[in-house]
N, C-alpha and C positions, 0 to 999 in steps of 0.2 A: 573476528574478535571485536568486542564492544567494550570501550573504556569510558567511564563516566566521571564527571566532576560535578559535585553538588554545589548549589548556590542557595543562600538565604535571600528572601525578598528584601530589597533595599529601598523601598519607597521611591523617592525622587531619582534614585540612581538606577532604577530598573531599566533594562534595555528595551522594555515593551514600548512599541510604537502603536498608538491607538488607530491611526489611519491605516497602517499595514494590517492590523487585526480586522478592521471593517472590510478592507478589500479582500483579504484572504477568506473571510466568511462568505463573501459573494462568490469568489472563485471556487471555493470548496463546498458550496452549499449542497451539492449532490451527495457529499459524504454524510453529513449529519441528518439530512432529510431522506436518505436512501432507505428504501424497503419498509416504509411505514405500513403496517397491516398485520394480518394473521398469517403465520407460517408454521408448517409442520413437515414431517417426513413425507406426507402425502403430496407435497408440492414437487418432490423429486421425480424426474422422468428418467427411468433406467435405460430408455432407448435413445437417449440423446447422442448425437454424433457431432462431428466438427461442423456439419452443415447447419445445425440448429443451436449449437451451444456457443460457438464463437460469434463475436460481432462480425458484421459484413466487412468492416475495414480490416479487422484482424485476419480473417480468412484471406482476403485479397493480398495483404502485405506479407503474410506467411508464404503464400503461393509464389510471390515474386522474390522471396528471400530478403525482404526489406526489414522484417523483424524475425527473431529466432522462432523456430518451430517448437512452440510450447504447448501444442495441442494435447499431448498425453498428460502433461502436468495439469493443465486446465481441467481435463476430464477427471483426473484423480482427485483434484480439489473438490470438484462438484460431487463426486461419488461419495465423499464423506457424509453426505446427507442421506445416503441409502442405508439408514439405520434408525429404527424407531427411537433409539436412545440418544440420537445426535443432540448435543447440547446447544446447537445454534449459537455457537461462540467461536470467534476466530481461532481460538486455541486448538480447535479440532483440525486446523490446517497444518499445524506444525510438523506432524510426521511426514506429510507429503513434501513440504518444503525442505526438510532435512535431507531428503533423497535427491534434491536438485543441487548437484554439486558444482556443475559448471556448464557453460555454453561454449561451443567450439570457437576457436579463434576466428575461423572464417565467418561464422554467423555473427559474431560480435563485431568484427571489422565492418561488415555490411550494415549492421544496425547502427553503429556509431556515425555512419555517413548519412543516415536517414534524417532529413530536415525536421521531421516531426519528432517530438520528444515524449509526449504522453500518449500511451496506447491502451485503450480499453479492450481487453481480450474477451471478457465475459461480463454481461450485465443482465441479470434476471432477478426474479423475486427472492432468490436464495443467496446469491453470491455476486460479488463484483471483483474482478481481477484487473489490475492496472500495472503495466510495465512502463517504467519511467527512465529516461536518459537524462541524467543531471549534468549539464555542462558546468564547467567551473563558474562559480558565482550564482548559479541558479538556486532559488529557495522557494519554499511553498507558502510561507506565511503561517501564522498560527491558526489552527483549526481543531475542531472536535470530530467525533466519529459516531457511527450508528451504535445502537445498544449492544450489538454483538461484538463490537470492537474491530480492531485491525491487527493483522500480523504482516510483517514485511521481512524480506531477505535481501541482502546486498549480493548481487551477482557479479559485479565488476567494480573495481576501484574502491573508494571510501566515501561515505556520506557522514553528515553530522546531524544528530537529533537533539533538539532543544525541547525540554518539557517544561510546561507552565501550569500554574494553578488554573482551574476552570473558572468560568464566570466572565463578567463584562470587562474586568481589568486584570488580565493574567499577569502573574509575576513569575520570573524565571526560577525554576527548581533545579534543573540539572542540564548539563551538556555532555553528550556522548559521541565519541568517534566510533563509527561502525564500519569495519573493514570487510573486505570480501569474505562471504560466508556467514557474517553476523546476522542474527535474527532478532526481532523485537516484537513485543505485543503491547497494545495500548487501548484503553477505552476511557470514556469520559469520567468514570468513577476514579480513575488513576490520575489523569491529567489531560490537558490539551497538549499538542506539540506542533513543532515546525520542523521541517526537514530541508536540508540544503547541502550544497557542495562548495565549501570554502577552499577546496584544494586546487591544485594546478592541473589535474587531469580529470577526464570524464569519469562518471560513475553510473551504474545501472542498478536499479532495484525493482523487486516485484512486490506489490502490495495487494493484500486480499482482505475483503470486507464481507461481513454478513449482517443483516439487520437485527438479528437477535431472535429469541424464542417468542412464540405466540403468546 
C-alpha cells in the first residue's frame, strides 16, 4: 500500500539540504550515469545463466544464504528485453515484480543479519537490479535516474519516498509511505526522489533500472 501527502514548494521553508543533495549525487552517480550508449533487443543474450547474469558478489552471497535467492526473478526481469518491441523503460519490469509476493521468513531473517545493506544483483548494459536493506534511520539522499527510469517494490517492512522537483535546487513535492507489496515508478521527467526508513523496524526493497531506448 502506498499513501501520499502532497506538498507545495515553500521557498525558505523547504526541507531541501543542499549539502545532502551534493553528497547524494556523488553516492548515487552510478544511477544517473548508468547505461549511456546505444541499446536494443540485440543486446539481449538468451543463453544467460546465473553464472554470467548475476554479479560475482550476488552469486557468492546467494550460495551462502546471506541474501535471498532471487535468481529466477533476476532472470525474468532480464528476459523482458527478449522482445523486439521492448520499450526499454522500467515500466516493463512491473509484471515480473507483481509476481514477487514474498520472501520466506528464513531467508529474510538471514538477510537482515547480513552486515552489508546494498546488494547489486545484476549490472549490465541493459539492466541494474539492487536489493537494499533499510535500517531504521537510513536514507538515500536526493537523486535522479537514467533515461529508462526506475521501478521498485517493498519486500519487507515500510519505506518512505520523498519526491522533489528536478534541477539544482529541488523542492519537496510529496511524501509517500510505501508498505510491504507497494510498487513505484519514477524517472527524471517526473521528479527526483529520496528514499528512506524513518520507522522503527527494518525494511527491504528491490530496485530495477534500465538506461532507456537507443
